MARDREN-989432 format. One record per atom (N, C-alpha, C): x, z, y; residue in one letter. Coordinates in steps of 0.05 Angstrom, whole numbers, plus 32768, in hexadecimal, padded with zeros to 4 digits. Example, Ala and Ser with C-alpha at 12.3 -4.5 7.8 and 13.67 -1.06 7.14 Angstrom:
// MARDREN-989432
8108809C7F8EA;80F6809C7FA6A;8108809C7FBEA;8101808E7FD3S;8111808F7FEBS;8102809D8001S;
This chain:
// MARDREN-989432
83BF7EE87FF5M;83A87EED7FE4M;839B7F087FEDM;83847F087FF3N;83757F237FF9N;836D7F2C7FDCN;83787F447FD9T;83717F587FBFT;83587F6D7FC7T;834E7F6F7FDDQ;833E7F817FE5Q;83247F767FDCQ;83137F897FD1P;82F57F807FC6P;82E67F7E7FDFP;82D27F6A7FDBA;82C27F617FF7A;82B07F7E7FFBA;82A87F7D8015S;82997F93801DS;827A7F8E8010S;82717FA5800CV;82557FA48000V;82447FAA8018V;822B7F988018S;821C7F9C8032S;81FC7F9D801FS;81EC7FA78029F;81D07FAC8020F;81C77F918014F;81CB7F7C8026S;81C47F61801BS;81D37F588002S;81EB7F5E8000S;81F87F547FEAS;81F27F667FCFS;81E97F817FCFF;81E17F8F7FBEF;81C47F897FB6F;81B37F817FC6V;81977F787FBEV;81987F5B7FB1V;81AC7F4C7FB9T;81B27F307FAET;81BE7F367F94T;81CE7F4C7F8CS;81D97F4F7F73S;81C37F537F5ES;81AF7F687F69L;81997F707F59L;81847F557F53L;81857F447F67F;81747F2C7F62F;817D7F1C7F50F;819A7F177F4CV;81A67F047F39V;81A57F177F22V;81AA7F317F1CS;81A47F3A7F07S;81867F397EFAS;81717F377F0AA;81567F327F01A;81537F187EFDA;81607F037F06L;815C7EEA7EFCL;81667EE67EDDL;817E7EF47EDBH;81907EF97EBEH;81747F017EAAH;81717F187EB5Y;81587F237EA0Y;81417F117E9DY;81387EFF7EAFL;81207EEE7EACL;812C7ED47E9CL;81457ED57E95G;814F7EB97E83G;81587EA37E95G;815D7EAA7EACQ;81667E957EBDQ;81837E937EC0Q;81967E9B7EA9S;81AE7E967EA8S;81B77E877E8FS;81C97E777E8FE;81D57E657E7BE;81DE7E747E62E;81EE7E8A7E68E;81F97E997E53E;81E47EA87E44E;81CF7EB47E4FD;81B77EC37E43D;819F7EB57E4BD;81977EA07E3DP;81777E977E48P;815F7EA37E3FP;81647EBC7E2CK;81517ECC7E22K;81487EDE7E35K;81297EDE7E41P;811F7EEE7E51P;811F7F0A7E47P;81247F207E5CR;81217F3C7E50R;810E7F487E69R;80F17F447E62L;80E27F477E77L;80DE7F657E7EL;80E47F767E6CV;80E67F927E79V;80FC7F987E89V;81117F917E84M;81277F937E94M;81287F847EB2M;811C7F6D7EB3A;81127F5D7EC8A;81027F6D7ED8A;80EC7F767ED2K;80D87F897EDAK;80E37FA07EEAK;80F37FAD7EDCQ;80FD7FC37EE8Q;81127FBB7EFFQ;811C7FA77EFBT;81327FA07F14T;811D7F977F2BT;810C7F8D7F26I;80F57F857F3FI;80EB7F9C7F48I;80E17FAC7F38D;80D87FC77F40D;80EC7FD47F54D;81097FD87F49L;81187FE57F5BL;811E7FD87F74L;81217FBF7F7AL;811D7FB17F91L;81097FB87FA0L;80F17FBF7F95E;80D97FC67FA3E;80DC7FE27FAFE;80E77FF37F9EV;80EE800D7FA7V;810280137FBCV;811480017FBCL;81267FFD7FD2L;811A7FF37FECL;81087FDF7FEAQ;80F67FD88000Q;80E77FEA800EQ;80DD7FFF7FFDK;80CA80138007K;80DA802B8015K;80EF80318007K;81008045800BK;811580428028K;81198026802BT;812A80218041T;811980168059T;8100801A8057K;80EB800E8070K;80F7801D8087K;80FB8010809BG;8101801A80B6G;811E801C80B8G;812F801A80A7N;814A801E80A4N;81597FFF80A2N;814B7FEA80A2L;81587FD080A0L;81567FC080B4L;81687FAC80B9D;81617F9980D1D;814D7F8580C5D;81477F7080DBD;81357F5F80D3D;813D7F4D80BFD;81567F4480BEE;81627F3380AFE;81627F3F808BE;816B7F59808DE;81657F648073E;814B7F668066E;81397F6C807BI;811D7F6D8071I;81127F56806AI;81197F408071E;810F7F22806BE;811F7F1D8052E;81367F21804FH;81487F1E8036H;813A7F2D801FH;81387F448021L;812D7F568009L;81117F4A8001L;81017F448013A;80E67F3F800EA;80E47F248004A;80F67F11800BQ;80F87EF48000Q;81067EFA7FE0Q;81177F077FDEL;811F7F0D7FC0L;81067F167FADL;80FB7F2A7FB6I;80E67F3B7FA7I;80CD7F227FA1I;80C67F137FB5S;80B47F047FB0S;80BE7EEB7FA1S;80D17EE37F9DE;80E17EC97F8EE;80DE7ED97F71E;80E87EF07F6DL;80E77EFD7F54L;80D07F007F4AL;80B77F097F55Q;80A07F0F7F4CQ;80917EEE7F43Q;80977EDF7F53I;808E7EC47F4BI;809B7EBA7F2DI;80B57EC07F2FK;80C77EB47F17K;80BA7EC97F00K;80B57EE07F06F;80AA7EF27EEEF;80937EEB7EE3F;807F7EE37EF3V;80657EDC7EEAV;80667EC17EDEV;80767EAD7EE2E;807E7E937EDAE;80867E967EB9E;809F7EA87EB7V;80A97EAC7EA2V;80987EBE7E8FV;808C7ED17E95S;80797EE17E85S;80667ED27E7AS;80567EB97E8AQ;80467EAC7E80Q;80547E967E6BQ;80657E897E73A;80767E787E5EA;80777E897E45A;80837EA17E45H;80897EB27E2FH;80737EB87E1EH;805D7EBF7E2CA;80407EC17E1EA;803A7EAB7E0FA;803C7E967E19N;80347E7C7E0BN;80427E727DF4N;80557E807DEEK;80687E797DD7K;805D7E837DBFK;
């Protein structure tokens, strides 16, 4: 059995932030209540990483980060609108 922790890559790091943002958007079974402020802060953090790492990422990392941000922005709008209509 391998007891060493998995290595952390840029992609795994931003994916963990993506999962956190989904949780804050109420997309997890254990806590379906959206926390929009926390979700927005996490999305903003991903955008800061995108800007600050420009020129230092490979093509796959650039695409992965852009895709995650785009998905979260769309989901944020959907959740925000649904929450406003309650």
